[in-house]
N, C-alpha and C positions, 0 to 999 in steps of 0.2 A: 544799460550801465555804461557810462562814458568815463574813460580813463586816459591817462597820458603816460608815456615813457620817454625820458630824456636821455640823450647821448651827446656828450660834448655840448655844443650850443644848439643842437637840433632837438626838436620834440615831435613825437608822433602821437596824435590823438586816435583813439580807437573805441569802438562800441561793441558790446557783446549782445548777440541775438541768440535766443534759444538757451537750452540748459543740458544738452546731450553730453555724453561722455567722450564723444569723438569731436575733434576740432577741425574747423576749416578757417584758414587765414585768407581773407578776401581783400582784394585791391580794386578800387573803383576806377572809372574813366576820367578823362580830362574834363574839368569843369563840373564834375559830379561830386558826390561825397559818400561817406560810409553808410548813410541812411538808405542808399539804393538797395542794400542787401537785407533790409527789413522784410522785403517781400517773401523771403524764404523761411521766416520764423515759424509761420503757421504750419507748413508742410514738413519742415526739416528740424524744427526746434527740439523735438524729443530725442532725436538721434544725435544731432550735432549742436555744438556751441560754435557760432560763427563769430570770428574775431574780425570785424570790419574796420580796416585801417584808413584813416584820412591821410592821403599822401601829402607831401610838402606843398605848401601854397593852397591847400584845401582845408576847409573846416578851421579848426584851431591848431592845426599842426604848424610848427615853426621851422623856418629855414633862415639862417642868419644872413643879413644883407651883405656882410663883408665877404661872403663866399658865393654870391649870386653869379658873378661873371668871371671871377678868377678863383683858382684853387677850389673848384667845385667838389662836392662830396664824391669820394671815390667809391667804387663798387665794394671794396673791402669795408669801408666805413658804413655804408648802407646796410650791408649784411650784418655787421656787428650791432647796428641799431635794431634790426629785426630780431636778432638773437637775444638782445636784451629784453625785448618784448616777450619772446617765448619763455625766457627765464623768469620774468616777472609773473607770468601766468602758470609757470611750472608745466609747460607743454613739451613733451618729448616728440612723439610722432603726430603728424597732422596731414590733412589734405590742403591743397592750395587752389584758390580761385582768382582769376583775373579777368576784368572786362576792359577792352580797349587799351588805354594807357596802362591800366592795371595788369593787362596781359603781359606787356613788356616787363613790368616789375616782377610778376610771377615767374616768367621765364628766367629772369636773372636770378631769382631765389632758387629755382630748381637747379641751376648750375652749381650751387654751393650747399644746398640742404638736401640733395638727392637721397642720402641714406636715411632720411627721416620722413620722407613723403609717402603717403598712402595712395593718394589719387590726385590727378591734375584736372582742373576744369577751366578751360579757356573759352571765353565768350567774346567773339569778334575781337581777337587779341591783336594789339600792336606788337611790334618786335620780331615778327617772323621774317622780315627782310631788312636790310640796311637802309636807313633813311639818309639819302644823299642831301636832302633839304636840310635836315637837322645838322649834319656835318658842315654844310656850307654856312649856316647861320652862326654856329658856335665856334667854327674852326678857322674862319677867314675874316680879315678886316672888312672886306666888301660885304660879307654876309651880316656882320654886326651893324654896319652902316645901313644896310637894306632894312633890317628889322626896326631900327630907329626911325627910318623914313616912313615905314608902314604905320607905325604908332602915331607919329606926329602929323602926317599928311595922308590920312586914309582915303580922302576923296581922290587924290592923284593916283593912289594905288589901285582903287577900284576902277577908275577910269582906264588905266592901263590894262587891267584884266578884261574889261569889256571890249576894248579894241582888239586885244589878242584873241578873244573869243570870237569876235566878228570875222577875224581873218582865219579862224579855225586852227590857230596855233595852240590855244587852250581849249580842250574839249569840255563837254557838258559836265562830265563827272568831276573833273578837276575844278571847274568853276563852282559847282555846288559845294565841294569840299572847302574851297577857299572862303566862300560865304559863311559856311558853318563855323569855321574857326576864327574868322576875322570880323564878324558882323558888328560887334560892339567894342568900345574902347576897353572895357573891362576884360573882354575875351582876348583882345590883342595883347594887353599887358600880361595877362595870365599865361598866354601861349609863350611869350618871350621868356618869362621867368621859368616856366616849366622846361622849355627846350634847353635853356642854359643850365639850370640846376641839375637836370637829369642827364646831362651830357655823358657821364660815365656809367650810368645805369642802363647798360645795353647788354643783352645776352649774346653769348657765343652759341649760335644755334647748332653747330656741329657737336659741341660738347654736351649741350642739353639733350640732343638726340641720343648720343652715346650713353649718357647716364640713365635715361628713360629705358633704353634697351637692356643695359647691363643689370639694372635693378628691377626690371620687369614692372614698371610703374604704369598703372592704368591711366589712360588719358581720354577725356571727353572734350570734344570741340563743338561749339555751337556758333552758327553764323546766321545773319539775317539775309533772306532771299533778295531783299531790295537794298542792301547796304551799299552805299556809294563810297564809303570811306575804307573799309577793310573787305576786300573781295574774297569770295569763297575759295578761289583758286589758290590762295596762299595757304589755307588750311589743308587742302587736298595735296598740295606739293609737300608740305611738312610731314603729313601722315604717311607718305610713301616710304619714308625712312624709318618709321616706327614699327618694331616687331612685337611689342607688348600689346595687351588688350587695348583696343582703340575704338572710338566711336566718333562719327561725324554726323551732326544733325543740322539741318537747314530748316529754319522756321519762317513763317510768313511775317516778316518784320523788316524794318530798316536797320540803321545802326543802333537805334535806341531800343535795345532788346530787353533790358531789365525793367519790365512793367508789371503791374498787378495782373493784367490780362494773361501775360505769358508765365507768371510765377508757378502755376501748377505744372505746366509742361516742363519748365526748366527744372523744377524740383524732382520730377520723376526721372529726368535724365541724370541728375546728380546722385540720386539714391543708388 
């Protein structure tokens, strides 16, 4: 079932998977969509109803053009939008799941919904450390000019990356990550829009850690053994500060963890 919730000039589209009495609010990764969470319906659908949200600029969710690069949505506004979704579905307590970019969104939600969260599931999550790249692109004139150049003249950009790689200034991991995010014009435009629009949707990890510990919230973290985008060490470092029940799982996968092949394993970890 696909539905929408409006807030001011923003709209979030979401899909319900399963029919269980417990809820999981789920956020997908960059360039993905809510359908990624359908893989859990078979194994989790009796226990949970998964509310899979299409983030702004994905699916049919709406982010107003006039707030794309100036006066971007604030953390408070975003939380109010999610709260409107929860009210629409009459959800009080819930678990929260985030994959990649969705992990950053989930961490931000934890910071403000911590009294209502049963369990946290983070799958190769972004947001565990400050992104100086994002701050550069959204917070400086040079950064804004740089991203325009990347979109308009990608051949020059990739040529520069190749030269820096040949001089060993850019390592193999960084080069693969750049290729992943910038390989098509559509991805380059989407990345620019997401980086700018989500400028303020950034978690305070110190506060998140404090809330998880104070409210004894269980947390499950899953990473891909071969992930070149989100390294396992970020999860290990984060969990060192967690005193509540915690699990760290490493599966034989790259960054693309949400697959049919891995669905049974992931479902067992979530249960």
